[in-house]
C-alpha positions as CSV (number, residue, x, y, z in Angstrom):
1,M,39.8,51.1,5.4
2,V,37.5,54.0,5.3
3,Q,36.4,55.3,8.9
4,A,33.9,57.9,9.8
5,F,32.3,59.3,13.0
6,V,28.8,60.4,13.8
7,P,28.6,62.6,16.6
8,Y,25.8,62.6,19.4
9,A,24.6,59.3,18.1
10,T,24.2,55.7,19.7
11,A,24.4,52.3,18.2
12,A,20.5,52.0,18.3
13,S,19.8,55.4,16.7
14,F,22.4,54.4,14.0
15,R,20.9,51.2,13.4
16,A,17.6,52.5,12.8
17,L,18.8,54.7,10.0
18,V,21.7,52.8,8.3
19,A,19.3,50.4,6.6
20,D,17.6,53.0,4.7
21,C,20.8,54.7,3.9
22,L,22.3,51.6,2.5
23,E,19.4,50.7,0.3
24,D,19.0,54.4,-1.1
25,S,22.7,54.0,-2.0
26,G,22.5,51.0,-4.0
27,Y,23.8,48.2,-1.7
28,R,22.2,45.1,-0.9
29,T,22.9,43.9,2.6
30,G,23.5,40.6,4.3
31,D,22.7,39.5,8.0
32,A,23.8,41.7,10.8
33,V,26.4,40.2,13.0
34,E,27.0,41.7,16.6
35,E,30.0,40.4,18.6
36,T,32.1,42.0,21.7
37,G,35.4,43.9,20.4
38,A,37.5,41.0,21.7
39,Q,35.6,38.4,19.7
40,R,36.1,40.8,16.6
41,S,39.8,41.1,17.1
42,R,40.3,37.2,17.5
43,A,38.0,36.7,14.4
44,A,40.3,39.4,12.6
45,R,43.4,37.3,12.9
46,T,41.6,34.3,10.7
47,V,39.4,36.3,8.3
48,P,40.9,37.0,4.9
49,V,41.3,40.7,3.8
50,L,38.3,41.9,1.5
51,D,39.2,42.6,-2.2
52,V,38.9,46.5,-2.5
53,S,40.1,46.5,-6.2
54,P,38.0,48.6,-8.8
55,S,36.3,45.4,-10.0
56,S,35.2,44.3,-6.4
57,T,31.5,44.4,-5.5
58,A,31.9,43.2,-1.6
59,S,32.5,45.4,1.3
60,A,31.5,45.2,5.0
61,L,30.1,48.1,7.3
62,T,31.0,47.9,10.9
63,W,29.7,50.2,13.6
64,Y,30.0,50.7,17.3
65,E,29.0,53.1,19.9
66,R,31.8,54.8,22.0
67,R,31.2,57.0,25.3
68,L,33.4,59.8,25.1
69,P,35.6,61.5,27.9
70,G,33.0,63.1,30.6
71,G,30.9,59.9,30.6
72,V,27.8,61.8,28.9
73,T,28.3,62.1,25.2
74,T,28.5,59.3,22.8
75,A,29.4,58.8,19.2
76,V,29.3,56.2,16.5
77,I,32.3,55.1,14.7
78,V,31.7,53.5,11.3
79,E,34.2,51.5,9.4
80,L,33.8,50.4,5.8
81,D,36.1,47.7,4.6
82,G,35.7,48.4,1.0
83,R,36.0,51.2,-1.6
84,W,36.0,55.0,-0.7
85,D,32.4,56.1,-1.3
86,L,31.5,59.8,-0.6
87,P,28.2,59.7,-1.9
88,L,27.2,56.9,0.8
89,F,28.4,59.0,3.8
90,R,26.8,62.1,2.4
91,H,23.6,60.2,2.3
92,L,24.3,59.2,5.8
93,S,24.6,62.8,6.9
94,A,21.4,63.5,5.2
95,I,19.5,60.8,7.1
96,S,21.1,61.5,10.6
97,G,20.7,65.2,10.0
98,G,23.9,66.1,11.3
99,F,27.7,65.7,11.0
100,V,29.4,62.9,9.3
101,V,33.3,63.0,8.9
102,V,35.0,60.4,6.9
103,I,38.6,59.5,6.3
104,E,40.6,57.3,3.9
105,G,44.3,57.2,4.9
106,T,45.4,53.8,5.9
107,R,46.5,52.3,2.4
108,T,48.8,54.3,0.3
109,L,49.7,57.9,0.2
110,A,47.7,58.0,-3.3
111,R,44.6,57.0,-1.5
112,R,44.5,59.8,1.4
113,G,41.2,61.7,1.8
114,L,38.9,63.5,4.1
115,A,35.3,64.6,3.7
116,V,32.9,66.7,5.9
117,F,29.2,66.4,5.5
118,Y,26.5,68.1,7.5
119,A,22.7,67.5,6.7
120,G,23.7,65.9,3.3
121,R,25.5,69.1,2.2
122,T,29.4,68.8,1.4
123,I,31.1,71.1,3.7
124,E,34.5,70.0,2.7
125,A,36.6,67.4,0.4
126,I,40.0,66.8,0.7
127,G,41.8,64.2,-1.4
128,D,44.7,63.2,-3.7
129,D,42.1,61.0,-5.6
130,F,40.1,64.0,-6.9
131,V,43.1,65.0,-8.8
132,H,43.9,61.7,-10.0
133,A,40.4,60.7,-11.2
134,G,39.9,64.2,-12.7
135,I,37.0,64.9,-10.4
136,D,35.9,68.4,-10.1
137,I,34.4,69.4,-6.5
138,P,33.7,72.8,-5.8
139,G,35.8,73.9,-2.9
140,R,37.8,70.7,-3.0
141,R,41.3,70.6,-1.6
142,D,44.5,68.5,-2.6
143,V,45.9,66.8,0.5
144,G,49.3,68.4,0.0
145,G,50.8,68.8,3.1
146,H,47.9,68.0,5.2
147,D,48.1,65.2,7.5
148,V,44.5,63.8,7.2
149,F,44.4,61.7,10.3
150,E,45.7,64.7,12.1
151,L,42.8,66.5,10.8
152,F,40.2,63.8,11.4
153,T,41.2,63.6,15.2
154,E,41.2,67.2,15.3
155,Y,37.7,67.3,13.9
156,F,36.7,64.5,16.2
157,W,37.5,66.6,19.2
158,E,36.0,69.9,18.0
159,I,32.8,68.1,16.7
160,A,32.2,65.2,19.2
161,G,34.5,65.7,22.2
162,G,36.4,62.6,21.5
163,T,40.1,61.4,21.4
164,P,41.9,59.0,19.1
165,H,41.5,56.1,22.0
166,E,37.7,56.2,21.3
167,L,38.2,55.6,17.4
168,R,38.8,52.0,18.3
169,W,36.7,49.6,20.1
170,D,37.6,48.0,23.6
171,D,37.2,44.4,24.6
172,E,33.8,45.1,25.8
173,T,32.5,47.3,23.0
174,R,29.5,45.8,21.0
175,V,30.5,45.7,17.4
176,H,28.1,45.6,14.7
177,T,28.7,44.3,11.0
178,L,26.9,44.2,7.8
179,T,28.2,42.7,4.5
180,L,27.2,44.7,1.8
181,E,27.2,44.2,-2.1
182,R,26.9,46.8,-4.9
183,S,26.8,46.4,-8.7
184,P,30.1,47.9,-10.1
185,E,28.2,49.8,-12.9
186,S,26.2,51.8,-10.0
187,F,29.4,52.7,-8.2
188,H,30.6,56.1,-8.4
189,P,32.9,57.1,-5.4
190,Y,33.4,60.7,-6.2
191,A,29.9,61.4,-7.6
192,L,29.4,64.7,-5.6
193,D,27.5,67.2,-7.6
194,L,27.3,69.9,-5.3
195,T,25.2,72.0,-7.7
196,R,22.3,69.4,-6.7
197,E,22.6,69.8,-3.2
198,P,19.2,71.5,-2.4
199,R,19.1,74.8,-0.4
200,L,18.4,74.4,3.3
201,S,18.4,76.8,6.2
202,R,18.6,75.6,9.8
203,A,18.5,77.7,13.1
204,A,19.1,77.0,16.6
205,F,18.1,78.7,20.0
206,G,19.9,77.9,23.2
207,H,18.5,77.3,26.7
208,T,14.9,77.3,25.2
209,D,12.3,74.9,26.3
210,E,9.4,73.8,24.5
211,R,6.9,75.8,26.6
212,T,8.8,78.9,26.3
213,F,9.1,78.6,22.5
214,R,5.6,77.9,22.0
215,R,4.7,81.2,24.2
216,V,7.1,83.3,22.1
217,V,6.6,82.0,18.5
218,R,2.9,83.1,18.1
219,P,3.3,86.8,18.6
220,V,6.5,86.9,16.6
221,V,5.7,84.9,13.7
222,G,1.6,85.6,13.5
223,G,0.2,84.5,10.1
224,D,3.0,85.8,7.8
225,A,3.2,83.7,4.6
226,G,6.9,84.7,4.4
227,H,7.4,82.2,7.1
228,L,6.1,79.1,5.0
229,G,8.0,76.0,5.3
230,W,9.7,76.5,8.6
231,R,9.4,73.5,11.2
232,W,10.6,73.4,14.7
233,L,12.0,70.5,16.9
234,P,12.5,70.8,20.8
235,A,15.5,69.0,22.0
236,T,17.8,68.7,25.0
237,T,21.7,68.2,25.2
238,P,23.0,64.8,26.9
239,S,23.4,67.2,30.0
240,S,19.7,67.9,29.6
241,V,20.1,71.7,28.7
242,P,17.2,72.4,26.3
243,Y,17.2,74.2,22.7
244,V,15.0,74.3,19.9
245,A,16.1,73.9,16.3
246,L,14.4,75.5,13.3
247,Q,14.5,74.3,9.6
248,R,13.4,74.8,6.2
249,D,14.0,74.2,2.5
250,G,14.5,77.8,1.6
251,D,16.3,80.8,2.6
252,L,17.3,81.7,6.0
253,G,15.7,85.1,6.4
254,D,17.8,86.9,9.2
255,A,14.8,89.1,10.1
256,L,12.7,86.1,11.7
257,I,15.6,84.5,13.4
258,M,16.6,87.8,15.0
259,R,13.1,88.6,16.1
260,L,12.8,85.1,17.8
261,A,16.3,85.5,19.3
262,R,15.4,89.0,20.9
263,A,12.1,87.5,22.2
264,L,13.7,84.6,23.7
265,D,16.9,86.8,24.9
266,G,19.4,84.0,24.5
267,Y,22.0,82.7,22.0
268,A,21.1,81.8,18.4
269,I,22.7,80.6,15.3
270,G,21.5,80.3,11.7
271,F,23.0,78.7,8.4
272,E,21.8,78.6,4.9
273,F,23.3,76.0,2.5
274,G,22.9,75.8,-1.4
275,A,22.7,79.2,-2.6
276,Q,26.4,78.7,-4.0
277,P,28.0,75.3,-4.3
278,G,30.1,74.4,-1.3
279,E,29.3,77.7,0.6
280,F,27.1,78.6,3.3
281,T,26.1,81.8,5.1
282,W,25.7,82.3,8.8
283,L,24.1,84.3,11.3
284,L,25.3,84.6,15.0
285,I,23.2,86.2,17.8
286,D,24.6,86.8,21.2
287,P,22.1,88.7,23.5
288,D,25.1,91.1,24.8
289,R,26.5,91.9,21.1
290,E,25.5,93.0,17.9
291,A,24.5,90.1,15.6
292,Q,27.3,88.9,13.2
293,R,26.7,87.6,9.7
294,G,28.8,86.2,7.0
295,R,29.5,83.7,4.2
296,D,32.3,81.1,4.4
297,R,33.5,77.7,3.1
298,G,35.4,74.9,4.4
299,A,35.1,73.0,7.7
300,K,37.2,74.9,10.0
301,P,35.1,78.0,9.9
302,F,31.9,76.0,9.7
303,I,32.8,74.1,12.9
304,G,34.1,77.3,14.5
305,R,30.6,78.9,14.1
306,W,29.0,76.0,15.5
307,T,31.1,76.1,18.5
308,Q,30.4,79.7,19.4
309,F,26.9,78.7,19.9
310,T,27.2,75.2,21.4
311,V,29.9,76.3,24.1
312,A,27.2,78.2,25.8
313,L,25.4,75.0,26.3
314,G,28.3,73.2,27.6
315,E,28.5,71.2,24.3
316,K,30.7,70.3,21.3
317,A,29.9,71.5,17.5
318,G,28.2,68.6,16.7
319,L,25.3,68.8,19.0
320,V,22.7,70.0,16.7
321,S,21.2,67.5,14.1
322,W,17.6,66.8,12.8
323,P,17.3,63.2,11.7
324,C,15.0,62.5,8.7
325,N,12.5,60.4,10.6
326,E,11.6,63.6,12.8
327,A,8.9,65.6,11.1
328,G,9.1,68.7,13.6
329,R,6.1,71.0,13.9
330,S,4.8,73.7,11.6
331,L,6.0,77.1,12.9
332,L,2.9,78.6,11.3
333,A,0.5,76.1,13.4
334,Q,1.5,77.3,16.7
């Protein structure tokens, strides 16, 4: 079985995104079934196990919402009873606009793997299969001595604030299931061409509400054409702390982020993806310290940088996302 989590998501928000994700990934879907965890557990005792051999075209996608410790934040847990499909989960992260972390590690030692995606970009890919299948993913790592489930639960805590208990449903949990089918010739479970992941820049400004950002942005940005493409999206944490996200398909441009952060007198963070496959550049602004910047790769430093920002908002690293159905507002239109 393949399992994933989508932080700061609800079952309703996930369902609104998953249909487009599956269609874009080449799957045909059957009718959705909703049942309680107790009903699902009873049914699982009598339902035959799906064929997940290379010739199989059938699978089933299950998802359910879990409320995490503290009672405020939720995450969606996703299970795929079928074949390891990294492009599907990368596309899911592109549509949800944030983190998706996926693991396969329940069948044989030769089938262990873990991948971390963010906004359609591959942050990390660990797996024995990458070697066995001759797949070349820039920044890949072999499983080696890694316990992928230990890493998965560690990331679940750092990104979403969840514990291993929330990775399974309770008897009362509403469990949603879709049957899937995909033609074998269109199935490429490791087709992660990082050189085709387009450039993306994203920034976030903490403790900033919509009114404050509108007031600050006009004198900072003016009509400078160098700021074309930037869009902004006001949001709040589950505890109602306001923040603003900024995004464009292009380079980050440290100067703009730093000027906005100074004008807002708060914490800010920025990332740029796509300059080099599998790498990201980052900018971290603390109002009481000199700005920090650097370039890195891998999930641990990426999660760590996000945590340096989100902890000031009382949240975990997976807070900031930008769903594809949110257009945002042009920075130059303010």
